C-alpha positions as CSV (number, residue, x, y, z in Angstrom):
1,M,19.9,37.3,-29.5
2,T,16.5,38.9,-30.1
3,V,13.5,37.8,-28.0
4,L,9.8,38.6,-28.1
5,R,8.7,40.6,-25.0
6,V,5.0,40.1,-25.4
7,L,4.6,38.6,-21.9
8,D,6.2,41.7,-20.3
9,I,3.9,44.0,-22.3
10,L,0.9,42.0,-21.4
11,E,1.8,42.2,-17.7
12,E,2.5,46.0,-18.0
13,Q,-1.0,46.4,-19.5
14,G,-2.8,44.1,-17.1
15,K,-3.8,41.7,-19.9
16,T,-3.5,38.0,-20.2
17,K,-2.0,35.6,-22.8
18,Y,-5.6,34.3,-23.2
19,W,-6.8,37.8,-24.0
20,L,-4.2,38.2,-26.7
21,C,-4.5,34.7,-28.1
22,K,-8.2,35.0,-28.6
23,R,-7.8,38.4,-30.4
24,M,-5.0,37.0,-32.6
25,E,-7.3,34.1,-33.5
26,M,-4.4,31.7,-33.2
27,H,-4.2,28.1,-32.0
28,Y,-3.0,28.2,-28.3
29,V,-0.1,25.8,-28.8
30,S,1.4,28.0,-31.7
31,F,0.7,31.2,-29.8
32,N,2.2,29.9,-26.6
33,K,5.4,28.8,-28.4
34,M,5.7,32.2,-30.0
35,V,5.3,34.3,-26.9
36,N,7.7,32.0,-25.0
37,N,10.4,32.4,-27.7
38,Q,10.2,28.8,-28.7
39,T,9.9,29.4,-32.4
40,A,12.4,30.2,-35.1
41,S,10.3,32.7,-37.1
42,I,7.2,34.9,-36.9
43,R,5.3,36.2,-39.9
44,F,5.3,40.0,-40.5
45,D,1.5,40.1,-40.5
46,T,1.5,38.4,-37.1
47,I,3.9,41.0,-35.7
48,D,1.7,43.8,-37.1
49,R,-1.5,42.4,-35.7
50,M,0.1,41.8,-32.3
51,A,1.5,45.4,-32.2
52,Q,-1.9,46.8,-33.1
53,L,-3.7,44.9,-30.4
54,L,-1.2,45.8,-27.8
55,E,-1.1,49.4,-29.1
56,V,2.7,49.4,-29.4
57,S,5.1,49.8,-32.3
58,P,6.4,46.5,-33.8
59,G,9.9,47.3,-32.6
60,E,8.6,47.5,-29.0
61,L,7.7,43.8,-29.2
62,F,11.3,42.8,-29.3
63,L,14.3,43.0,-27.0
64,Q,17.9,42.6,-28.1
65,I,19.9,40.6,-25.6
66,P,23.7,40.7,-26.0
67,D,25.4,37.3,-26.5
68,D,27.5,36.0,-23.6
69,K,30.4,35.4,-25.9
70,T,33.1,38.0,-25.9
71,E,34.8,38.9,-29.2
72,E,38.5,38.5,-29.4
């Protein structure tokens, strides 16, 4: 599973969700669902904008979490 780690990055940088939401110019409900991994997709331009604002690469916004299932 791949998750968005924006909240971790914001905490590391001492910034708030409100700070990023305002700069992203998004509706708070949509933004909140996105950063809390409650959405099925994110547009590439949204990822690019978020990475620019947080001064990270787009890849740094994501974390790969192994599935709990073991392959047989």
